[in-house]
Every structure is written in structure tokens, then in C-alpha cells.
C-alpha positions as CSV (number, residue, x, y, z in Angstrom):
1,M,-15.1,33.6,17.1
2,Y,-12.0,35.6,17.9
3,R,-11.6,38.8,19.7
4,V,-9.1,41.6,19.2
5,I,-8.5,44.1,22.0
6,F,-6.6,47.1,21.1
7,I,-5.7,50.4,22.8
8,V,-5.6,53.8,21.0
9,E,-4.2,56.9,22.5
10,G,-4.9,60.5,21.4
11,K,-6.4,63.8,22.5
12,G,-9.2,66.0,21.4
13,M,-12.1,64.7,19.3
14,F,-12.2,60.9,19.2
15,P,-12.6,59.7,15.5
16,I,-16.0,58.1,15.9
17,D,-16.1,56.9,12.3
18,M,-13.1,54.7,13.1
19,L,-15.5,52.5,15.1
20,R,-17.4,51.7,11.9
21,Y,-14.3,51.6,9.7
22,D,-12.5,49.0,12.0
23,A,-15.8,47.3,12.9
24,C,-15.0,47.7,16.6
25,F,-16.7,49.0,19.8
26,P,-15.7,50.3,23.2
27,S,-14.5,47.4,25.4
28,D,-16.1,48.7,28.6
29,F,-17.7,51.7,30.3
30,K,-14.3,53.3,30.9
31,A,-13.7,53.3,27.1
32,V,-17.1,54.9,26.5
33,V,-16.3,57.7,28.9
34,G,-12.8,58.1,27.3
35,I,-14.4,58.7,23.9
36,G,-16.4,61.6,25.4
37,S,-16.9,64.9,23.6
38,P,-13.9,67.1,22.5
39,A,-14.9,69.9,24.9
40,E,-14.8,67.4,27.8
41,K,-11.7,65.5,26.7
42,P,-9.0,67.9,25.5
43,Y,-6.2,65.9,27.2
44,E,-4.4,62.8,26.0
45,R,-6.1,59.6,26.9
46,E,-6.3,55.9,26.1
47,V,-9.4,54.1,24.8
48,K,-9.6,50.3,24.8
49,L,-11.6,48.9,21.9
50,C,-12.8,45.4,20.9
51,Q,-13.0,44.0,17.4
52,P,-14.8,40.6,16.9
53,R,-13.6,38.4,14.1
54,Q,-14.6,35.0,12.6
55,T,-11.0,34.0,12.0
56,A,-7.7,35.2,13.6
57,T,-6.6,36.9,10.5
58,E,-10.0,38.2,9.1
59,R,-9.8,41.9,9.7
60,Q,-6.8,44.0,10.7
61,V,-6.8,47.2,12.8
62,T,-5.9,50.0,10.5
63,I,-3.0,51.5,12.4
64,D,-2.0,54.0,9.7
65,R,-5.6,55.3,9.4
66,W,-5.8,56.0,13.2
67,K,-2.6,58.0,12.8
68,T,-4.3,60.3,10.2
69,F,-6.7,61.4,13.0
70,G,-3.8,62.0,15.5
71,W,-4.4,58.8,17.4
72,V,-1.9,56.0,17.9
73,V,-2.6,52.3,18.2
74,K,-0.5,51.3,21.3
75,E,-1.3,47.6,21.7
76,I,-3.1,44.9,19.9
77,Q,-4.0,41.5,21.4
78,V,-5.8,38.6,19.7
79,F,-7.8,36.1,21.8
80,D,-9.4,32.9,20.7
81,K,-12.9,31.7,21.6
82,R,-11.5,30.2,24.9
83,N,-10.1,33.6,25.8
84,K,-6.5,32.4,25.2
85,L,-4.1,35.1,24.1
86,L,-2.9,34.1,20.6
87,K,-0.6,37.1,19.9
88,G,0.1,40.6,21.1
89,K,2.1,43.4,19.7
90,V,2.9,47.0,20.4
């Protein structure tokens, strides 16, 4: 099992459907709070997400689709089952 950790940055309403589309979830409680509601989170913020994979190349984070919601993927890191960083990009 591989794990992809990626950070998205944006403001206003968080695109909740992207969690389903990219098959990911908030990486920790801070990310859950960062998702929040649009009335509570009108400022720009970062949200760290986790995407599990069976292989290192199975699914890809859909960077261009995040942009359509006004959110930017800032960093992507892929870890193996031993939690070793395989690759990272900005």
C-alpha cells in the first residue's frame, strides 16, 4: 500500500466533491478544521489530504480539476508502505 500526501491551497468554500473524485481524505484534524464551512473560512488556507493507493502510479491527483474550483495543489509526496518518501513535487 502506498500513500500520497498532498497540500491544496484556496479560500472560500472547500470543494468537498474533490474528496470523492480524488479518492482522498483529510490527513489530520487540522485538515478537517481547514475544510470548514465557507462562512467560517473566507480566508486563504492550506489543507493537507491523504490518498491511499495500491501501487505508486495507480491514481493521480487531478491538479487541473482542483484549479477549476479555485484551489491549487502546492505539494505532492508519495510514500511506500515503509513510510519512505519515494517522490515529491511542487
